C-alpha positions as CSV (number, residue, x, y, z in Angstrom):
1,M,-70.7,3.4,29.2
2,K,-70.0,6.9,30.7
3,T,-73.4,6.8,32.6
4,F,-72.5,3.4,34.1
5,A,-69.1,4.7,35.2
6,W,-70.6,7.7,36.9
7,C,-73.2,5.6,38.6
8,L,-70.6,3.2,39.8
9,L,-68.4,6.2,41.1
10,G,-71.4,7.7,42.9
11,A,-72.3,4.4,44.5
12,M,-68.7,4.0,45.7
13,A,-68.7,7.5,47.1
14,L,-71.9,6.7,49.1
15,I,-70.6,3.4,50.4
16,T,-67.2,4.9,51.6
17,A,-68.6,8.2,52.8
18,P,-69.4,7.0,56.4
19,T,-65.7,5.9,56.9
20,A,-64.5,9.4,56.0
21,I,-66.7,11.1,58.7
22,P,-64.8,11.5,61.9
23,N,-66.3,9.8,64.9
24,S,-67.1,11.5,68.2
25,C,-64.0,10.2,70.1
26,G,-62.2,13.6,69.7
27,Q,-65.1,15.7,71.0
28,D,-65.0,17.2,74.5
29,A,-68.6,16.3,75.5
30,P,-71.4,14.3,74.1
31,K,-74.2,16.1,72.2
32,P,-77.3,16.9,74.3
33,N,-79.3,14.2,72.5
34,Q,-76.6,11.7,73.2
35,R,-76.4,12.7,76.8
36,A,-80.3,12.5,77.1
37,E,-80.3,9.0,75.6
38,F,-77.4,8.0,77.9
39,M,-79.3,9.2,81.0
40,R,-82.5,7.5,79.8
41,L,-80.6,4.2,79.6
42,K,-79.2,4.8,83.1
43,L,-82.7,5.4,84.4
44,N,-84.0,2.2,82.7
45,Y,-81.3,0.2,84.4
46,S,-82.2,1.7,87.7
47,K,-85.8,0.8,87.2
48,S,-84.8,-2.8,86.4
49,V,-82.9,-2.9,89.8
50,L,-86.0,-1.6,91.6
51,Q,-88.2,-4.2,89.9
52,G,-85.7,-6.9,90.9
53,L,-85.8,-5.7,94.5
54,V,-89.6,-5.8,94.8
55,T,-89.8,-9.2,93.1
56,E,-86.7,-10.6,94.9
57,D,-85.1,-11.3,91.5
58,F,-81.4,-11.2,92.6
59,A,-80.1,-12.0,89.1
60,A,-81.9,-8.9,87.8
61,I,-80.6,-6.8,90.7
62,A,-77.0,-7.9,90.0
63,D,-77.4,-7.4,86.2
64,G,-78.8,-3.9,86.6
65,A,-76.0,-3.0,89.0
66,R,-73.4,-4.3,86.7
67,K,-74.9,-2.4,83.7
68,L,-75.0,0.8,85.8
69,K,-71.4,0.4,86.8
70,R,-70.4,-0.2,83.2
71,L,-72.2,3.0,82.2
72,S,-70.4,5.0,84.9
73,Q,-67.1,3.9,83.3
74,A,-68.2,5.1,79.8
75,A,-66.9,8.2,78.1
76,E,-70.4,9.8,78.1
77,W,-70.4,9.8,81.9
78,E,-67.3,12.0,82.1
79,V,-68.2,15.6,81.5
80,P,-65.0,17.7,81.2
81,T,-67.0,21.0,81.1
82,I,-68.2,20.7,84.7
83,P,-66.7,23.2,87.1
84,H,-65.3,21.7,90.2
85,V,-64.7,18.4,88.4
86,E,-63.1,16.9,91.6
87,E,-66.4,16.9,93.3
88,Y,-68.1,15.4,90.3
89,L,-65.5,12.7,90.2
90,A,-66.2,12.0,93.9
91,Y,-69.8,11.4,93.1
92,T,-68.8,9.0,90.3
93,T,-66.4,7.1,92.6
94,D,-69.1,6.8,95.2
95,F,-71.6,5.6,92.6
96,Q,-69.2,2.9,91.4
97,R,-68.5,1.7,95.0
98,I,-72.3,1.6,95.7
99,A,-72.9,-0.4,92.5
100,D,-70.3,-2.9,93.7
101,D,-72.1,-3.1,97.1
102,L,-75.4,-3.6,95.2
103,M,-73.9,-6.5,93.2
104,K,-72.4,-8.1,96.3
105,S,-75.7,-7.9,98.2
106,A,-77.5,-9.4,95.2
107,K,-75.1,-12.3,94.8
108,A,-75.4,-13.0,98.6
109,K,-79.2,-12.8,98.2
110,N,-79.3,-10.1,100.9
111,L,-82.4,-8.2,100.1
112,D,-82.0,-5.7,102.9
113,G,-78.4,-5.0,101.9
114,A,-79.4,-4.6,98.2
115,T,-82.3,-2.3,99.2
116,L,-80.0,-0.2,101.3
117,A,-77.4,0.0,98.5
118,Y,-80.1,1.0,95.9
119,T,-81.3,3.7,98.3
120,R,-77.8,5.0,98.7
121,M,-77.3,4.9,94.9
122,T,-80.5,6.9,94.4
123,I,-79.4,9.5,96.9
124,N,-76.0,9.7,95.2
125,C,-77.7,10.3,91.8
126,V,-80.1,13.0,93.1
127,D,-77.2,14.8,94.8
128,C,-75.0,14.6,91.7
129,H,-77.7,15.9,89.5
130,K,-78.4,18.8,91.9
131,F,-74.7,19.5,91.8
132,V,-74.4,19.5,88.0
133,R,-77.6,21.6,87.6
134,G,-76.3,24.1,90.1
135,F,-73.6,25.1,87.6
136,A,-76.0,25.1,84.6
137,K,-78.0,28.0,86.1
């Protein structure tokens, strides 16, 4: 009977252990692997927009733009450790505005407007990444 009680107690501990582990909400910045996965997801959404552009799939363009904007509003996007955070936030605000422009162009089936918005978004991403890497050196 004692063995059964100990096994039951051990099983209960294993089942409830995950709820006792604090989540990442209180952390200042995501771990490098989390950030890499987040950036990979952002890149995949960007690729889906490009594929939508070359195939004139306006639903895919709008969906990719919507997902990109949603990512830009996620906690992982905000990096409180970046110096000159005001400039970083300006890149984020521009990105969100461009994502809105991309969605509007896709909904209007305006291929030229969507292509221009995607190009502006790509430039924004490259400039922001250069900005962030400049402080990492």
